[in-house]
C-alpha positions as CSV (number, residue, x, y, z in Angstrom):
1,M,-1.8,3.8,1.7
2,S,0.7,3.2,-0.2
3,A,4.6,-0.9,-0.7
4,E,7.6,-2.9,-2.0
5,H,9.3,-6.4,-1.3
6,Y,11.0,-5.9,-4.6
7,A,12.1,-8.9,-6.4
8,P,14.5,-8.1,-9.2
9,A,13.5,-5.2,-11.4
10,I,9.8,-5.3,-12.4
11,R,9.1,-5.3,-16.2
12,V,5.3,-5.0,-16.2
13,S,4.0,-2.1,-18.4
14,A,1.0,-0.7,-16.6
15,R,-0.9,2.1,-18.3
16,R,-3.1,4.8,-16.9
17,V,-6.7,3.8,-17.2
18,Q,-9.3,6.6,-17.1
19,G,-12.4,6.5,-14.9
20,S,-13.3,4.4,-11.8
21,R,-14.6,1.6,-14.0
22,G,-11.2,1.5,-15.8
23,V,-9.4,1.3,-12.4
24,K,-11.4,-1.8,-11.5
25,V,-10.5,-3.4,-14.9
26,A,-6.8,-2.5,-14.2
27,S,-7.0,-4.0,-10.8
28,R,-7.9,-7.4,-12.2
29,N,-5.4,-7.2,-15.0
30,Y,-2.4,-5.9,-13.2
31,S,-2.6,-6.6,-9.4
32,S,-1.7,-10.3,-9.3
33,R,1.4,-9.7,-11.6
34,L,2.5,-6.6,-9.8
35,L,2.1,-8.1,-6.3
36,C,4.1,-11.1,-7.4
37,D,6.9,-8.7,-8.4
38,I,6.9,-6.3,-5.5
39,G,5.6,-8.7,-2.9
40,S,6.9,-11.6,-1.0
41,S,8.4,-14.4,-3.0
42,R,5.9,-16.6,-1.2
43,N,3.2,-14.5,-2.7
44,S,1.9,-13.7,0.8
45,C,1.6,-10.5,2.7
46,V,0.7,-8.1,5.5
47,S,-1.9,-5.3,5.5
48,I,-2.2,-2.3,7.8
49,A,-2.1,-3.5,11.4
50,P,0.2,-3.3,14.5
51,N,2.2,-6.3,15.5
52,E,-0.4,-8.4,17.2
53,F,0.8,-11.6,15.5
54,A,4.1,-13.4,16.2
55,Q,6.4,-14.5,13.5
56,T,8.9,-17.3,13.7
57,D,12.7,-16.7,13.4
58,S,12.9,-18.8,10.3
59,T,10.3,-16.6,8.6
60,N,12.2,-13.4,9.7
61,R,15.4,-14.8,8.2
62,S,13.8,-15.6,4.9
63,T,12.4,-12.1,4.5
64,E,15.7,-10.3,5.1
65,G,16.9,-11.1,1.6
66,E,13.5,-10.0,0.2
67,E,13.9,-6.6,2.0
68,M,17.1,-6.1,0.2
69,N,15.6,-6.9,-3.1
70,A,12.7,-4.5,-2.3
71,T,15.1,-1.6,-1.6
72,T,16.7,-2.1,-5.0
73,V,13.4,-1.8,-6.7
74,T,12.3,1.3,-4.6
75,D,15.5,3.1,-5.6
76,S,14.7,2.5,-9.3
77,L,11.3,4.1,-9.0
78,G,12.7,7.5,-8.1
79,N,11.0,10.1,-6.0
80,P,7.5,9.2,-4.7
81,F,4.7,11.6,-5.7
82,F,2.8,10.7,-2.5
83,V,4.0,10.6,1.0
84,E,2.2,10.5,4.3
85,Q,2.5,10.2,8.1
86,G,-0.3,9.0,10.4
87,R,-1.4,6.3,12.7
88,I,-3.7,3.4,13.3
89,I,-7.0,4.7,14.8
90,G,-9.0,1.5,15.3
91,Q,-9.1,-2.2,14.9
92,R,-11.6,-5.0,14.9
93,V,-11.2,-8.8,14.8
94,L,-13.4,-10.2,11.9
95,A,-12.5,-13.9,12.3
96,V,-10.1,-16.3,14.1
97,T,-10.8,-19.3,11.9
98,P,-9.9,-20.7,9.4
99,Q,-7.4,-17.8,9.4
100,P,-7.2,-14.8,11.6
101,Q,-8.5,-11.7,10.0
102,L,-8.2,-8.2,11.3
103,E,-9.8,-4.9,10.1
104,S,-7.7,-1.8,10.7
105,S,-8.4,1.9,10.1
106,F,-6.0,4.8,9.8
107,M,-5.7,8.5,9.3
108,A,-2.7,10.3,7.9
109,N,-1.5,13.7,6.7
110,A,-0.4,13.4,3.0
111,T,1.5,15.5,0.6
112,I,1.0,15.0,-3.2
113,T,3.3,16.3,-5.8
114,N,1.9,16.8,-9.3
115,G,5.1,17.3,-11.4
116,S,8.1,19.0,-10.0
117,E,6.4,22.2,-8.7
118,T,2.8,21.8,-7.5
119,M,2.3,20.3,-4.0
120,T,-1.0,19.5,-2.3
121,N,-1.8,18.8,1.4
122,A,-4.5,16.3,2.1
123,M,-6.0,14.0,4.8
124,N,-6.0,10.3,3.9
125,T,-8.5,8.0,5.7
126,G,-8.7,4.3,5.0
127,T,-9.6,0.8,6.2
128,S,-8.0,-2.5,5.4
129,V,-8.7,-6.1,6.0
130,S,-5.7,-8.3,6.7
131,T,-5.6,-12.1,6.7
132,L,-2.7,-13.8,8.6
133,N,-1.0,-16.7,6.9
134,T,0.3,-19.7,8.7
135,D,4.0,-18.5,8.2
136,G,3.3,-15.2,9.9
137,T,2.9,-13.1,6.7
138,F,-0.1,-11.2,5.7
139,R,-2.2,-10.4,2.7
140,G,-5.0,-7.8,2.4
141,E,-7.2,-5.3,0.7
142,G,-8.0,-1.7,1.5
143,Q,-10.0,1.3,0.5
144,G,-10.1,4.9,1.4
145,I,-10.8,8.6,0.7
146,L,-8.2,11.4,0.2
147,R,-9.5,15.0,0.8
148,T,-7.5,18.1,0.2
149,Q,-7.6,21.4,2.2
150,G,-9.5,22.9,-0.7
151,G,-12.1,20.2,-0.6
152,D,-11.1,18.1,-3.6
153,V,-11.5,14.4,-3.2
154,A,-9.9,11.1,-4.6
155,T,-10.8,7.6,-3.6
156,W,-8.5,4.5,-3.7
157,T,-8.5,0.7,-3.5
158,N,-5.4,-1.5,-3.0
159,Q,-4.1,-5.0,-2.7
160,V,-1.1,-5.5,-0.4
161,V,1.4,-8.1,0.8
162,G,3.9,-8.0,3.5
163,N,5.4,-9.2,6.8
164,L,6.7,-8.4,10.2
165,T,10.4,-7.4,10.5
166,P,12.7,-8.9,13.1
167,E,12.3,-5.6,15.0
168,G,8.6,-6.1,15.3
169,N,7.6,-3.5,12.7
170,I,5.2,-4.1,9.9
171,I,6.0,-3.4,6.2
172,T,3.3,-3.6,3.6
173,R,3.7,-3.2,-0.1
174,G,1.2,-3.3,-2.8
175,V,-0.7,-1.9,-5.8
176,G,-3.1,1.1,-5.6
177,F,-5.9,2.2,-7.9
178,W,-7.1,5.8,-7.8
179,S,-10.2,7.6,-9.0
180,T,-11.4,11.1,-8.8
181,P,-14.9,12.5,-9.4
182,S,-13.6,15.9,-10.7
183,A,-11.9,16.4,-14.1
184,T,-10.4,19.8,-13.1
185,G,-9.7,19.6,-9.4
186,E,-6.3,19.5,-7.6
187,L,-6.3,15.7,-7.7
188,A,-7.7,15.2,-11.2
189,F,-4.3,14.0,-12.5
190,M,-4.7,11.0,-10.2
191,N,-7.9,9.7,-11.9
192,G,-7.3,6.2,-13.3
193,M,-3.7,6.2,-11.9
194,I,-2.1,2.9,-11.0
195,T,0.5,3.0,-8.2
196,V,2.9,1.0,-6.1
197,F,3.5,1.9,-2.6
198,E,5.1,1.0,0.7
199,V,3.7,1.4,4.2
200,Q,5.8,1.0,7.4
201,I,4.1,0.7,10.8
202,D,5.9,0.6,14.2
203,R,4.9,-1.1,17.4
204,E,2.9,1.9,18.5
205,G,0.8,2.1,15.4
206,N,2.5,5.1,13.8
207,L,2.7,4.7,10.1
208,S,4.6,6.3,7.2
209,A,3.9,5.6,3.5
210,R,5.5,6.4,0.1
211,E,3.7,5.9,-3.3
212,W,4.9,6.0,-6.9
213,E,2.9,6.1,-10.1
214,W,3.4,2.9,-12.1
215,R,4.2,3.7,-15.7
């Protein structure tokens, strides 16, 4: 559910925090700094949603340089431990004033790698709330549940930033916070994990995501 507008290399040292309560504390301590580094230089963003909203040419031009910086940071993170493919399955308008606000839900097939050998397949289901800024960018928050084929479960919350590309696609990047109820299951290694991620969504609502543990 996974995002990157990468400004020059990030230098925040985020630690793994155990337990769901620790994840909430980590969210308050790290999210604003990380989003500033991996998000738009304007500190605004996009959450999961197809391109219902238009963006001006000037905003598109200003984000092209940010996309190049984002790619630089992505490369520095190495291989993602989490990748997924899915689509938007529903949307609901929550408000039109003072700023448009849209709720979006998605489902995706995910593959999680624990180390270099163990791979787990899972279904990721989530919902996000996006707020449209006056310059055409978005900001948002999301939450969801990841369930493996073996029945193991992890939950996540995130904060995202992003924008529409000149081609009409949406790119969201953000910080995720994971929690698992089991200390021994397939996903136990994700408990308390802080991540950074990128989600790309096309005009038809198809999405792909990559996610990295933040160390």
